[in-house]
Each structure stands twice: as structure tokens, then as C-alpha cells.
DOZAKE-31820 format. One line per field, with one value per residue: x, y, z of N, C-alpha, C in turn; residue in one letter. Coordinates in Angstrom, 3 decimals, always signed. Last residue first. Example, Ala and Ser with C-alpha at 12.3 -4.5 7.8 and 13.67 -1.06 7.14 Angstrom:
2
n_u <- c(+12.850/+13.190);
n_v <- c(-2.250/-5.690);
n_w <- c(+7.080/+7.800);
ca_u <- c(+13.670/+12.300);
ca_v <- c(-1.060/-4.500);
ca_w <- c(+7.140/+7.800);
c_u <- c(+12.900/+13.200);
c_v <- c(+0.030/-3.300);
c_w <- c(+7.870/+7.800);
residuo <- c(s/a);
//
This chain:
79
n_u <- c(+79.247/+78.802/+78.044/+78.260/+78.086/+80.894/+84.285/+87.131/+89.981/+93.026/+94.606/+95.724/+93.375/+91.818/+90.662/+88.732/+88.009/+84.777/+82.962/+80.275/+77.747/+77.732/+79.316/+78.076/+75.820/+76.154/+74.526/+75.027/+73.974/+73.612/+72.746/+70.582/+67.564/+66.303/+65.764/+64.565/+65.563/+68.294/+68.186/+67.039/+69.116/+71.204/+69.965/+69.512/+71.566/+71.170/+67.806/+67.470/+66.329/+64.996/+62.302/+59.786/+57.878/+55.701/+56.042/+56.314/+58.987/+58.749/+57.590/+58.209/+59.534/+62.112/+62.916/+65.618/+65.911/+67.253/+67.951/+67.112/+67.305/+69.999/+72.020/+74.046/+73.704/+72.650/+70.751/+71.094/+69.770/+67.013/+65.237);
n_v <- c(+161.885/+165.188/+168.138/+171.727/+174.495/+175.296/+174.952/+175.969/+174.288/+173.396/+170.819/+168.307/+166.705/+168.497/+169.597/+171.937/+173.529/+174.726/+177.229/+176.852/+176.180/+173.343/+171.152/+168.869/+166.993/+163.671/+160.605/+157.060/+153.775/+150.242/+147.223/+145.503/+144.604/+142.295/+142.375/+144.691/+144.995/+145.464/+147.702/+149.573/+149.822/+150.867/+153.315/+154.743/+156.026/+158.758/+159.561/+160.842/+162.705/+164.794/+166.083/+168.283/+169.599/+171.869/+173.773/+174.227/+172.248/+170.225/+167.183/+165.274/+162.846/+161.751/+159.369/+157.720/+156.448/+153.722/+151.828/+150.268/+151.597/+151.508/+149.629/+151.245/+154.791/+157.149/+158.146/+159.665/+162.064/+161.434/+158.972);
n_w <- c(+108.269/+109.246/+107.362/+106.863/+106.467/+104.275/+103.195/+101.406/+99.988/+98.434/+96.638/+96.385/+96.219/+98.753/+101.869/+103.538/+106.525/+107.393/+109.085/+111.407/+112.172/+111.919/+112.421/+113.304/+112.777/+111.835/+111.063/+111.086/+110.008/+109.717/+107.976/+107.494/+108.721/+109.416/+112.148/+113.991/+116.580/+116.153/+114.502/+116.252/+118.149/+116.573/+115.760/+118.127/+119.427/+118.654/+117.649/+114.288/+111.431/+109.899/+111.807/+112.858/+115.621/+117.377/+120.339/+122.984/+123.564/+120.929/+119.782/+116.772/+114.579/+112.489/+110.100/+108.679/+105.412/+103.511/+100.688/+98.638/+96.297/+95.698/+95.008/+93.839/+94.171/+93.211/+95.006/+97.213/+96.728/+96.569/+97.894);
ca_u <- c(+78.517/+79.695/+77.680/+78.697/+76.880/+80.096/+82.868/+86.370/+88.833/+92.284/+93.871/+96.610/+94.309/+91.679/+91.802/+88.714/+88.934/+85.905/+83.504/+81.680/+78.070/+76.641/+79.928/+78.969/+75.924/+76.285/+75.156/+74.436/+74.979/+73.070/+73.715/+71.953/+68.435/+66.552/+66.982/+64.332/+64.133/+67.860/+68.807/+66.308/+67.794/+71.363/+70.452/+68.373/+71.420/+72.346/+68.857/+67.005/+67.321/+65.527/+63.722/+60.129/+59.015/+55.993/+56.108/+54.941/+58.263/+59.763/+57.208/+58.036/+58.537/+61.638/+62.311/+64.690/+66.266/+66.160/+68.476/+67.221/+65.940/+69.453/+70.775/+73.503/+74.057/+73.740/+70.307/+71.650/+71.215/+67.749/+66.233);
ca_v <- c(+160.620/+164.038/+167.080/+170.351/+173.693/+175.462/+174.611/+176.017/+175.166/+173.659/+172.077/+169.420/+166.857/+167.413/+169.491/+170.657/+173.445/+173.817/+176.734/+177.072/+177.597/+174.171/+172.336/+169.546/+168.357/+164.638/+161.854/+158.283/+154.801/+151.556/+148.170/+145.004/+145.775/+142.506/+141.710/+144.319/+144.785/+144.368/+146.467/+149.146/+149.350/+149.575/+152.332/+154.210/+154.581/+158.005/+159.448/+160.009/+162.298/+163.552/+166.091/+167.089/+169.613/+170.584/+173.713/+174.121/+173.391/+170.869/+168.503/+165.478/+163.895/+161.934/+160.680/+157.776/+157.504/+154.420/+152.807/+149.615/+151.344/+152.726/+149.208/+150.084/+153.487/+156.546/+157.452/+158.315/+162.120/+161.823/+159.971);
ca_w <- c(+108.091/+109.276/+108.297/+106.698/+106.456/+105.484/+103.066/+102.646/+99.902/+99.660/+96.607/+96.699/+95.095/+97.777/+100.951/+102.843/+105.415/+107.605/+107.829/+111.099/+112.142/+111.419/+111.824/+114.233/+112.278/+112.915/+110.652/+111.598/+110.223/+110.077/+108.517/+107.361/+108.557/+107.984/+111.692/+112.599/+116.390/+117.024/+113.988/+115.060/+118.557/+117.252/+114.790/+117.378/+119.651/+118.226/+118.660/+115.390/+112.414/+109.340/+111.476/+112.102/+114.700/+116.763/+118.878/+122.488/+124.120/+121.751/+120.265/+118.197/+114.803/+113.854/+110.330/+109.799/+106.349/+104.172/+101.627/+99.941/+96.788/+96.314/+95.668/+93.130/+94.727/+92.451/+93.808/+97.263/+96.922/+95.374/+98.260);
c_u <- c(+79.435/+78.846/+78.720/+78.104/+77.164/+78.814/+82.162/+84.895/+88.047/+91.095/+93.083/+95.935/+95.174/+92.599/+91.608/+89.877/+88.883/+86.743/+84.647/+82.020/+79.498/+77.018/+78.893/+79.448/+76.773/+76.536/+75.206/+75.162/+74.283/+74.230/+73.003/+72.976/+69.876/+67.391/+67.282/+65.605/+63.802/+66.406/+68.420/+66.875/+67.003/+70.010/+70.587/+68.810/+70.260/+72.166/+69.970/+68.116/+66.652/+66.685/+64.093/+61.601/+59.110/+57.196/+56.410/+54.895/+56.813/+59.159/+58.327/+57.577/+58.352/+60.622/+61.771/+64.213/+65.198/+66.714/+67.301/+67.796/+65.936/+68.057/+70.121/+72.150/+73.367/+74.140/+71.402/+71.324/+71.864/+69.269/+67.100);
c_v <- c(+159.496/+162.789/+165.984/+169.406/+172.207/+174.645/+174.943/+175.769/+175.050/+174.558/+172.192/+170.783/+168.107/+167.699/+168.281/+170.665/+172.025/+173.766/+175.786/+176.557/+177.886/+175.640/+173.331/+170.907/+169.177/+166.012/+162.778/+159.472/+156.035/+152.519/+149.474/+145.920/+145.286/+143.748/+141.893/+143.693/+144.273/+144.001/+145.269/+147.859/+148.841/+148.985/+150.949/+153.155/+153.956/+156.497/+158.508/+159.982/+161.426/+163.115/+164.757/+167.199/+168.271/+170.707/+172.290/+174.063/+173.264/+172.168/+169.004/+166.883/+164.044/+163.070/+160.718/+159.216/+157.552/+155.455/+153.606/+150.546/+150.638/+152.507/+150.387/+149.665/+152.361/+155.173/+156.774/+157.520/+160.742/+161.718/+160.262);
c_w <- c(+108.503/+109.129/+108.206/+107.733/+106.303/+105.355/+104.366/+102.360/+101.191/+99.350/+97.897/+96.545/+95.234/+96.598/+100.052/+101.867/+104.850/+106.331/+108.166/+109.710/+111.672/+111.257/+111.320/+113.721/+113.243/+112.317/+111.853/+110.993/+110.792/+110.263/+108.840/+108.023/+108.590/+107.712/+110.200/+112.032/+114.985/+116.765/+114.843/+114.482/+117.348/+117.630/+115.399/+116.372/+118.883/+118.362/+118.197/+116.436/+113.457/+110.220/+110.853/+111.749/+113.982/+115.839/+118.416/+120.963/+123.705/+122.261/+121.168/+118.514/+116.301/+113.885/+111.756/+109.985/+107.438/+105.138/+102.191/+100.999/+98.139/+96.879/+96.390/+93.708/+93.971/+92.980/+93.019/+96.011/+97.020/+95.555/+97.045);
residuo <- c(v/i/i/n/g/d/e/y/f/d/k/q/n/y/s/v/k/i/k/k/e/k/f/f/d/a/t/f/t/a/a/e/i/s/p/f/k/e/r/l/m/d/g/a/l/l/p/a/s/l/a/q/f/g/k/n/g/s/i/g/e/t/k/v/c/f/i/r/n/a/n/k/h/f/g/d/y/e/m);
//
């Protein structure tokens, strides 16, 4: 994963990929159900931690403030 390459142990970071069928179309997504993290940690004790992302702002711009500057971003996710 290019976006996590700066972490000291980047080779130990994994992303869950889901494949399925919705209606009559197949899909792939870099996501899983919210409780998948807990289930995977129980099944695989070597998993040290799990997190999730949420795409709540897909259609909306949100205001971001940093160092007394404001700007607007769209296409955001929550981690």
C-alpha cells in the first residue's frame, strides 16, 4: 500500500478486500463489515490491532482547519 509506506512497519499493515454480488453485478471493495475487525482478531491472534474507515462525506465538502487556516475538502473518509 503506497499510502502507508511511511510507517516504520509498513510491511505489517494489511487491508481487507471484499468481493461479492449485488443484484446481478459483481463488485470488489477495499472494505468489510464493521465487526470484521473483531472477528478477525479473535480468529487470528497475531493481529495486533484493527481499525475501520467510513465514507460519510462522499457527496459533501467538509471544512478543515489547520494552523488558523480554513479550507474545504471533498471525497473524505474517517479513519
